[in-house]
N, C-alpha and C positions, 0 to 999 in steps of 0.2 A: 933604294927606296929609303926615305928618311922617316924617322919616328916622329909622331906629333909631340910637341913640347907641352907636358902637363904641369910644368912648374911656373906657369905664368901667374902673376899675382894681380889681382884687381885692386886698384888704388881708389879709395873713397875720398871725395873732396871734403874739406873742412866745413863747407856749407851744409852738407848732408848731416854731418855730426852735430852741427849747431841746430839744425832743424829738428833732429831727434831729441836733442837736449831741451829745446823749447817745448816740444810735444810732451816730453816726460814731466817737465815742470807744470804744464797745463793739466796733465793728468793728476798730479798731486793737488793742484788747486781745485780741480773738479771734485776730488775725493773729500777735501776739506769742506768745500761748499756743500756737498751732499750730506755731510755729517751734521750740518746745522738744520737740515730740513727733516721733518718726520714723514717718511714715506711708508711707514709700516713695515711690511715684510719685504718691500723692495729696497730698503737701505743696504742690506748685505749683498743683494743681487747686483745693485748698481756699483757698489764698491768692488765686487769681484769682477764685474765686466770691465771696469776701468783698469784694474790691476792686470787682467789678462791682456788687454790692449797694450799696456806698458811693457809687460813681459814679452809680448810679440815684437815690439819695437827693439827691445834690447837684444833678443835672439837674432832677429833679422839683420840689424845694422851693426850693433856693437860686437856681436859674436860672428858676424860675416856669414850667416847662414844663407843669405840671399845670393851670394856669389859662390857658394860651395858646390861640390859635386853632388850628383843625384844620389850617390850612396850615402853621403852625410845627411842629406835631407830625409832619405828613407829611414836612416837610423834614428833620427830625432822623432820622426813620425811614429815609428814603432815604439819608442820609449814613451811617448805621450799616450799612445793607445793602451799600453800596459798600465800606465799610471791611472788612466780613466777606469780600467777594469778593477784595479785595486781600490780606488775611491768608491766605485760601485759596490764592491764587496763590503767595504766598511759601512756604507750607508744602509745596505740591505741588512747587515747584522744589527745596526742601531735601531732601525725601524721595525725589525721583527721581534724585538724583545718585548716581553709582557711587563711593561713598567708599572709598578705599584700593585701587582696582583699576587705578590708573595707574602 
């Protein structure tokens, strides 16, 4: 009985990298374009949404998470979950303070 070969490498074509590069440049352009418009409270929300999309492209394609094992994807997901918990704790601390009442 032969063992399955887990050392196979997935080769990503240069066109995929070029498409990701163009998408990242488009994200930078959208961020710059959004900075010139006054959207009120939605300016930072839009900028964060664009940056999260860009980070997702970098993680999926440049860091090859798309072609990684399920254990690696689970590890990244757990790390993001813990990061969200930490951000939530910081925001709860910030909003629960009695600003200006001392």
